[in-house]
NUDO-765770 format. One record per residue (C-alpha): x, y, z. Coordinates in pm, whole numbers, plus 50000, padded with zeros to 5 digits. Layout:
residues N
XYZ/...
This chain:
residues 338
542897593445444/541447558945382/539357558845063/536677536544921/539257519944692/541277509444999/538197493245149/537457474944822/541037461944795/541157449045152/537717433145126/538417417644787/535377433444622/534697460944369/534277497744453/530657494644340/530047467344596/531427489044876/529197517444759/526197494344768/527047482745120/527077519045233/524117532545036/522017502344930/522827473645168/519777453645059/521467448144722/524437429544878/524537394745030/524777392745405/528197375945394/529687402845167/528047430345367/529577417545691/533047414245533/532967449545392/531617464245718/534417446945908/537047462545678/535367496845708/535597494746088/539157481746094/540437508345851/538387536346003/536887545945668/534557576245670/532447584045365/533277616845186/530117637345204/531427662744952/532097635344698/528667620244755/527087654544716/528807659544381/527437626344257/523827630344368/523607668344353/521947670944698/523487681345026/522607666545364/523297699945535/520817727745616/522127762745690/520757782645985/521717819346003/520457839246304/521017873946448/522807864846770/523717830446904/524527847847233/520767852047275/519187820747428/516087826747215/518047817846901/519657788247077/516117774847129/515257781646763/518367762146661/517447733346892/514027730146733/515447731846380/518157706246458/515627681946605/513467682946291/516497680446061/517977650546245/514707631746215/515077635945838/518707624345843/520147659245790/522607680945979/522427718246056/525237743446003/524557771546252/525997806146178/525737839646354/525357872146159/525967892546477/523187916046355/525537926746074/524277928645713/527867924245594/528417892145789/524997879945678/526017884645312/529267865445372/527497835745529/524847834545258/527677833345001/529257804745199/525947785645198/525727790244821/529307777944775/528597747344987/525357740544797/523457734245119/520057717245096/518357749345209/518647778345453/516727790045760/517307827445789/516577854846040/517477885545831/519827912445960/519627934145647/516417954645659/516807965045292/516357929545165/519367932244933/521077901645079/517927880745034/517527892644675/521127883344596/520807848944757/517507841644582/519357840644248/521187808744353/517937789244350/518507774644698/515267772144900/515137792945218/512667799645497/512447832145692/512457826646069/511157852246321/510047874346031/506957873945810/507627869545438/506367900345254/505337881444939/504657845644836/508137837544698/509197819745019/507797805145338/508137820945682/507577811646044/507177840046290/505337852346597/502747880046588/505007907146729/502337933946700/500147913146931/503147907047158/503937944047194/500287950847274/500277923447540/503267939047714/502047975047720/498427965947793/499687947648102/501637978548214/498618001148157/496427977548359/498997980148640/498448017748648/501358030648437/500748060148206/504308068748108/506238039947948/509678037347790/510378014147497/513978001547486/513807991147125/517107978846986/518107987946627/515178007946479/515387991346136/514637955746248/511147943746162/510677927946504/511507961146674/509067980046451/506237955146500/506607954246879/506537992246887/503377991846672/501747968346921/502747990647211/501198021147041/498038001046966/497667992847336/498048029547429/495458039347171/493008013047304/493378028847650/492728063747516/496368074147564/498408092547302/501668080647140/503598106547342/503128083347641/505678059647485/509258072347519/511488053347275/515118046147367/516788029747065/519968009347103/522497997446847/522277961146961/519927936847134/522177925947419/522667931147793/525317958347749/522937978447529/520267974147796/522587987748066/523338017847846/519628023847791/519068020648166/521698047548230/519968070747982/516648063448147/518038072948487/519128106448344/515648116548230/514038144348432/510568130248365/511468093748402/508728069148296/507408045548560/507628014548340/509848000248065/509007976347782/512107961147622/512287945847274/513947914647416/514917899247749/518637906647718/517867943847697/515497940347993/518157922748201/520597950848121/518047977048231/517457956948549/521207956948622/521377994748574/518477999948816/520087977549078/523367996449051/521548029649099/519438017649391/516158020149197/513617994749318/512037971149065/509047970449042/508207996549310/510018025349138/510158010848786/508307981548627/510077961548355/508697938448086/510897919247843/510307898247533/511197861947439/510937846247788/514407831147779/515447808348066/517357836548241/514177857548267/512707836148544/516107832648715/516867870148738/517317886749079/513857901049022/512037875048807/511257891648476/507817894948320/508177886247953/506287879747631/506947843247552/507737832147198/507557794547118/511147794446992/511707756746974/508407752146788/509347780446553/512657763946462/511087729646414/508257742746195/510707762645981/512877731845926/509827710745839/508687736345582/512177737145430/512337699145407/508887698645249/510017723744988/513277705744909/511427672844864/508727688644646/509997671744328/509227637244473/506137646144680/502657636144560/501347671344633/503097702944511/504667725344774/502807758044838/504617787145003/502897798245320/503347820945618/502967805445963/502287831046237/502377818346595/500787836346889/502787850647183/501897846847550/502477870747842/504217855048142/503767877548445/506447877648717/507527901348992/509297927548777/505987942948667/503717938248965/501807970049068/503727992149315/503047986049682/
């Protein structure tokens, strides 16, 4: 590979002058700057980011670790984070824990080895052990799609309790009194909070918790939704409505109903969560609780950048929790039966 010494030799200048042209061009005369830039282009020289990082002790890379990049919700989160990072001259390394605490631990170790500027993290490990281990490295991180329990880090999330209540309140208003909750892995905070919201809505309507039939799944994807739909079809006292912890589960349930000849929404109403692009494009457009995913990613990245620049900022960084509000988007999948 062409190095900075090669550029200096061909341009007839010192290595320090080449470095100044790259990093501090205002310190070099226009004639020298043009000559060095011409040599850089002709040789195809590319600056070594790892070498630069060793010199200045600061990376230009932010890590983003999410539960499932197969879920369009997290793609939108990544898009928002990348937009904010690029505006600050940084890049984003996107990784997928696949909802596995083990893979999450491996990626957090990789981020520590690479000495990334900071990390945006949607936790997969409900015990918090991975976060505790990573915290020892002293690398700033922001929790995304989860509320920070203490004040040791920032977080950006959506009020999932309010979101769960929106979904089930809508189903109750449509006349449903027996509702299934296709929840995903029971240990995830988002799953727990959305269930809490659903129970709150039932309580507000004077209905007991037994009205909510929980169907947990191991994952939050379409295949898990189809499996939950098959279990739902096998119930003797099948609920008349389903609230799903995300849209991928809801789309899987919808597929299972279509395959069995069950009419949606006449025989079964379905509400999802996230309002991904595919929700509106489904065979039966899906009612969903919308999360501002792009905004969430951008705000998380901005908080991280603020924290990493705290040593040069005029005002000290203060950890804070940003909680955004969800919105119910009503479509045909939950309209009252004819």
